[in-house]
N, C-alpha and C positions, 0 to 999 in steps of 0.2 A: 397396448398403451404406447403413445408417442414418446420417444426419448427426449428428455429435457436437454436444453443447451447449457453446457457447463461453462460458467463464466468466472474469470479471474479479474478482480478489481485491483487496479494499480494506480495509486495516488499517494503522494507524501503527506497529504492532509487527512488525518484519521476521521475528521468530521465529514469530509467528502465521501470517504469510503463507507462510513456508517449510513449516510444518506442514500447512497447508491444501493447498499445492501438492503435497506428498508424498501426502496422503490422496487427493486428487482425481486425481492423476497415474496412479493404478492403476485408476481406473474406466473401463470400456469405453465408457461413454456420454458422457463428459465430457472436454473439452480446456481446460486453463488457458491462455488466450491473452495475459493481461497482468496486471500488479499495479499497485496505486496505494497511496501512503502517506497520502493524504487525499482529501477529497471533490473538490477542484479537479482533482487528477490523474485521479481516476476519471471525471469529466465529460469531460475532455480525451481520455481513452482511448476512451470511448464514441463520441465524435465522430470519432475518427481511424480506428477499425476496427470490424469487425462483432463485436458482443457480444450473446449471448442472455440472459445472466443475470449480475448483479453481486451478489457476496457483500459486504455492506456493514457495516462497523463503525459505531458511532454516535458515540462520543467520539473525535474526531480534531482535530488543529490545522488551521489555514488555512480549511477548510470542513468542518463536521461532517457526519455521516451523514444527518441529517434534511434539511438544506439541499441536500445532494447528491442525495438521493432525489427531492426535489421537482423539482430541475433536470433530472435524468436522465429522470424520468417524463414531463416535458414535451417531450422530444426526439422528432423524427420517428423512427418505427420504434424506439421506446424498448425497451430490454431490461427484463426483469423484475428486481426488486430483492428480495433475500432478506437480511433484517437479521441481523447477528451481534451478540449482546449477552452481557454477563456475568450480568445479573440478570433473571429473568423478570418481576419487578415493576417494572422500570425505567420511570419515567414517560415517557422518551423513546420507548419502543416505540409508545405510543399516537399520538404525533405523527408518527412515521415511517410508520405504517400509514395514517394520514390523508393523508400526503403522497404515498402511492402504492406503498408496499412491499407485496409479495405475501405476506409472512409473516415469521416470525422464528425463529431458532435460538439456543440457548444455546451458548456457546463450549466447554462441556464435553460437547456432544452426541457420542455415539460415532460414529466414522468411517463405518460402514455407513449410519447414519441420516442423516448429512449428504448422502451420495450419494442416498439415497432421497428426501430432502426436495427436492433439486434436481430430480430426475426428476418428483416430484409437482407442484411449482410449474410446471414446463414443460408438464405435462399439464393444467394449469388446476385442479388440486385445491387445496383450502384447506390452509394450514399453521397453522391455529389450531383449538383445540377449541371446541365450542359455548360452554362456560363462559367461556373467554377472550374469545371474540367478544362475548358479552353484556356482559362487564365493560368492554371497550373502547368499546362503544356508549354505555354509561352515562357514561364519562369524557369522551368526545368531545362528546356531546350535552348535557352538563350546563349549557351556556350557550345552549341553543336559543333562538332568537328568532323573531318572526313572519316576518321576512325569510327565514330558513332554512326554515321550514315552507312558506312560499309557493313557494320555489324547488323544494323537494322534491316538493310536490304537483304542480307543473307538469311535472317530469320523469317522475314515476310515471304521470301521466295519458297518457303516450305508449306505455305498455306494453299489450300485448294481455292478455286474461284468462289465457291459458296462461303468458305471460311473468310475469304477476303471481304465479301459483302457484309458478313456479320461483324468482322473486325472494324470495318469502316464505320458501321452504325454504332459500335461500342465507342469508337474514337470521337463520335459526335455527341456522346452523352445519352444515347437512347437507352431506355429500360428494356428488359427482356420482352415485356408485353408489346412495346412499340416496335421492336425488331421483328417480333412474330407477325404483327400486322403489316408492316412495310414489306417484308420479304415472303409473306404467305407461308409461314412455318408454324408448327405447333410450339408451345412453350418448351416442351420436352426436347424438341429438336434444337431450338435455340440454345438451351442449356448445354446440350451435348456438344454443339459447335463451340461454344465459349470455353468449355473444359478443354477441348482439343487445342484451341487457340492459345489458352494460357500455357499449356504444355509446350507447344511449338515455339512460342515467343519467349519462353522462360519468364513468364509474368505471374505475379501473385495477386494482382488486382487490375481493374479495368483502366485505371489511370496509366499504368505501365504499358498496357496494350495501346492506348491512345498515343503515348509518347513514342513507342516503337513505330507505329504507323506514320506518325508525323515525321520522325527522323528518316524514314524510308521514302518520304514524298508521296505517301498514299492517302493523305487527308487533304 
């Protein structure tokens, strides 16, 4: 029997949490294991029990979603973080993704798409369109410095030629399936390359890979 994805719901609005719990409770692949009203509670829940994915609101009291995402992403065996937001142009999204979030959803996303998004993130698929990815790169790297470029070049230098090909494709917002087709690889091989790229570039999501490749002048 396939293991269920264990989800932690984090939002300061109890009605939002209740709605999400209702939506996800009917999914065959997902189990809601805990809820949190702020980032501090979410971090405590991650430390106390096994969580695969955190649905994370951004604007919360005590500890906001950005700080919580950064802290959770630094935990051993860190779960993936999928941001929940009201506005797709929210400036905080950029910072949350740079902090380690795997992608973002709007709060008015239809229920079936929320389930699909969780499944996609758990499968290592991007939750951002290429256009959004490029916009995020521009915003995050607007203050690029020589120090950042040097660090990025050092990390990228550890990649093999094939890993560089895959990292460039990731930086351009390609999905795993698109990378497999363009580079004549199996999906399993693409996923293996991406896992190694994440480790070598010290990245927790595809946006961070894209930012590092951009800073190193490889996009």
